[in-house]
C-alpha positions as CSV (number, residue, x, y, z in Angstrom):
1,X,92.3,101.0,101.1
2,X,95.0,102.9,99.7
3,X,99.1,101.8,99.8
4,X,101.6,104.2,101.0
5,X,104.1,105.3,99.0
6,X,106.4,102.6,100.1
7,X,103.7,99.7,100.3
8,X,102.7,97.5,97.0
9,X,99.9,98.4,95.6
10,X,98.0,94.9,96.6
11,X,95.4,93.1,94.2
12,X,92.8,90.6,94.6
13,X,91.3,88.5,91.4
14,X,88.8,86.8,91.6
15,X,88.1,84.0,88.8
16,X,85.8,80.8,88.2
17,X,87.4,78.6,85.3
18,X,91.1,78.7,83.3
19,X,92.4,82.6,84.9
20,X,94.2,83.2,81.8
21,X,93.4,86.3,82.0
22,X,94.6,86.0,85.5
23,X,98.0,84.3,84.4
24,X,98.7,88.0,82.0
25,X,97.7,90.2,84.6
26,X,100.8,88.4,86.6
27,X,102.7,87.6,83.8
28,X,102.8,91.8,83.5
29,X,102.9,92.0,87.1
30,X,106.3,90.1,87.5
31,X,107.5,91.8,84.8
32,X,107.5,95.3,85.9
33,X,110.5,97.1,86.8
34,X,111.6,95.9,90.3
35,X,112.5,99.8,91.7
36,X,109.3,100.9,90.2
37,X,107.8,102.7,93.5
38,X,103.9,101.6,92.0
39,X,105.1,98.0,91.6
40,X,101.6,95.9,92.9
41,X,101.7,92.3,93.7
42,X,99.1,89.6,93.7
43,X,98.4,88.6,97.5
44,X,95.2,86.2,96.4
45,X,93.5,84.1,93.7
46,X,90.5,83.8,94.5
47,X,87.8,80.8,93.2
48,X,84.2,80.7,93.6
49,X,84.8,77.7,91.6
50,X,86.3,74.3,93.1
51,X,88.4,72.8,90.7
52,X,88.8,75.9,88.1
53,X,91.5,74.7,86.0
54,X,93.1,78.4,87.3
55,X,93.9,77.9,90.9
56,X,96.7,75.4,89.8
57,X,98.1,78.2,87.3
58,X,98.3,80.8,90.0
59,X,99.9,77.8,92.4
60,X,102.1,77.1,89.4
61,X,103.0,81.3,89.9
62,X,103.4,80.6,93.3
63,X,100.0,83.0,94.2
64,X,98.0,82.7,97.1
65,X,94.6,81.0,96.4
66,X,91.8,80.4,98.1
67,X,87.7,78.5,97.1
68,X,85.0,80.5,98.0
69,X,82.0,78.0,96.5
70,X,78.8,79.4,95.8
71,X,76.8,76.5,95.8
72,X,77.3,76.3,99.6
73,X,75.2,80.2,100.1
74,X,71.7,80.0,100.1
75,X,71.2,83.2,99.3
76,X,73.6,85.4,96.6
77,X,73.6,88.2,99.4
78,X,75.3,85.4,101.9
79,X,77.2,84.6,99.1
80,X,78.9,87.9,98.8
81,X,78.7,89.0,101.9
82,X,81.7,85.7,102.9
83,X,83.5,87.1,100.0
84,X,84.0,90.0,100.8
85,X,85.0,89.2,104.3
86,X,88.0,86.4,102.3
87,X,88.3,89.7,100.2
88,X,89.4,91.8,103.3
89,X,91.6,89.2,104.6
90,X,94.2,90.1,102.6
91,X,93.7,94.1,102.1
92,X,93.2,94.8,98.6
93,X,93.6,98.1,97.0
94,X,92.4,96.5,93.9
95,X,90.0,93.8,93.1
96,X,90.3,92.3,89.3
97,X,87.1,90.2,88.2
98,X,89.1,87.8,85.3
99,X,86.3,85.2,84.0
100,X,83.6,85.8,87.2
101,X,81.1,83.8,86.5
102,X,79.1,85.3,89.5
103,X,76.7,88.6,89.1
104,X,78.2,90.8,91.9
105,X,75.1,92.3,94.2
106,X,75.0,95.5,94.8
107,X,76.1,95.5,98.0
108,X,79.4,93.9,96.6
109,X,79.8,97.2,94.1
110,X,79.0,99.5,96.1
111,X,82.0,98.3,99.0
112,X,84.6,98.0,96.3
113,X,83.3,101.0,93.7
114,X,86.5,102.4,92.4
115,X,88.6,99.8,92.9
116,X,86.6,97.0,91.0
117,X,87.9,96.6,87.8
118,X,86.1,93.5,85.7
119,X,86.9,92.9,81.2
120,X,83.6,92.1,79.2
121,X,84.8,90.6,75.4
122,X,82.5,93.2,73.3
123,X,83.1,97.3,72.7
124,X,81.0,98.3,75.9
125,X,78.1,99.1,75.9
126,X,77.2,97.1,72.8
127,X,76.3,93.2,73.9
128,X,76.3,93.2,77.2
129,X,76.1,90.3,78.8
130,X,76.6,86.5,77.1
131,X,77.0,85.2,73.6
132,X,78.7,88.4,72.6
133,X,80.9,87.2,69.7
134,X,77.8,85.1,68.4
135,X,75.6,88.5,68.3
136,X,78.0,90.3,66.8
137,X,78.6,87.9,63.6
138,X,74.5,87.3,63.4
139,X,74.0,91.3,63.5
140,X,76.3,91.7,60.7
141,X,78.7,93.9,62.2
142,X,82.5,94.5,61.0
143,X,83.8,95.1,64.0
144,X,84.0,93.4,67.4
145,X,86.5,94.1,70.6
146,X,86.9,94.2,74.4
147,X,86.4,96.8,77.2
148,X,88.0,96.3,80.6
149,X,85.3,98.7,82.8
150,X,84.9,99.7,86.8
151,X,82.1,97.5,87.6
152,X,79.1,99.3,89.2
153,X,75.7,98.1,90.1
154,X,74.8,98.1,86.3
155,X,75.4,94.8,84.7
156,X,78.3,95.2,82.6
157,X,77.4,98.8,83.0
158,X,80.3,100.9,85.1
159,X,82.5,103.5,83.6
160,X,84.9,102.1,80.1
161,X,88.7,102.2,80.6
162,X,90.2,100.4,77.8
163,X,89.1,98.5,74.7
164,X,90.6,96.9,71.8
165,X,88.9,97.2,68.5
166,X,89.2,93.6,66.8
167,X,88.1,93.7,62.8
168,X,85.3,90.1,62.3
169,X,87.0,88.7,59.0
170,X,84.9,86.5,56.4
171,X,85.7,83.3,57.4
172,X,84.9,84.1,61.1
173,X,82.9,81.7,63.2
174,X,82.2,82.7,66.9
175,X,84.7,80.6,68.2
176,X,88.0,81.9,66.0
177,X,86.5,85.5,66.3
178,X,87.3,84.8,70.5
179,X,90.0,83.1,70.1
180,X,91.4,86.2,68.3
181,X,89.6,88.9,71.3
182,X,91.7,86.7,73.9
183,X,94.8,87.9,72.5
184,X,93.5,91.5,72.9
185,X,92.8,90.5,76.8
186,X,95.7,89.4,77.8
187,X,97.4,92.9,76.5
188,X,94.9,95.5,77.5
189,X,93.9,94.1,80.4
190,X,97.4,93.9,82.1
191,X,97.5,97.9,80.9
192,X,94.5,98.7,82.8
193,X,95.8,97.1,86.1
194,X,99.4,99.1,86.0
195,X,97.1,102.5,85.6
196,X,94.9,101.9,88.5
197,X,98.0,100.8,90.7
198,X,100.1,103.8,89.0
199,X,97.2,106.0,90.9
200,X,96.8,107.2,87.0
201,X,93.4,105.9,86.5
202,X,90.6,106.2,89.1
203,X,86.7,106.8,88.6
204,X,84.8,110.2,90.6
205,X,80.7,109.8,89.5
206,X,80.0,107.4,87.2
207,X,84.0,108.3,84.6
208,X,86.5,106.9,84.1
209,X,89.5,109.5,84.8
210,X,93.1,109.0,83.8
211,X,95.7,111.7,84.3
212,X,92.9,113.5,86.5
213,X,91.6,113.6,82.7
214,X,87.6,112.4,82.2
215,X,87.7,109.6,79.0
216,X,86.2,109.1,77.0
217,X,82.6,106.6,76.4
218,X,84.2,104.4,75.0
219,X,87.5,104.2,77.5
220,X,91.0,104.9,76.0
221,X,90.7,102.7,72.2
222,X,93.4,100.7,70.7
223,X,93.2,100.0,67.2
224,X,94.5,96.4,65.4
225,X,92.9,96.6,62.1
226,X,96.1,98.0,61.0
């Protein structure tokens, strides 16, 4: 659905763990100027893990929460269809994956095509999948980063909206690098969500557009190397 001019864009956030990006987005939404035509509203936070720490954080922010335990479903397809039904009860304009540790089916990604965002801790298309920080270190890279992208059927393969570039230091290990990457996650994810809710960030075909102009493969890049 699309929000009318009189409505706030409605956001549903999916989490599995600590919910740190959910909190960053929620705080940014709350800080929006109250008379903005594009002020957004987080209408629900959904976790596939009943004990996810992020549920408590969402409740502390007075956000509606739901749980849909993936272990209770016989197949990935059955779970995703139930998840769609739960999400649709909240009538979202945008679905945000914020540490949602599930590989989504093609049915799900097609249903939310163009209104489903994810964040991934690498400079996509480099290092799709897991253990990205250690893989960057093992490869001897001098930069690493984080990407917000539209979600498509290809895992971590949808068009990029925005990236933050982070230098890899000689003293870095995976844990220290992850900490500095997460700082940038909490900056760029709210930016991408804001752009979408303002109608500026869109997806056409397999391309991300900002203000109607096709973005480069990397998306907008923020370079923190100084």
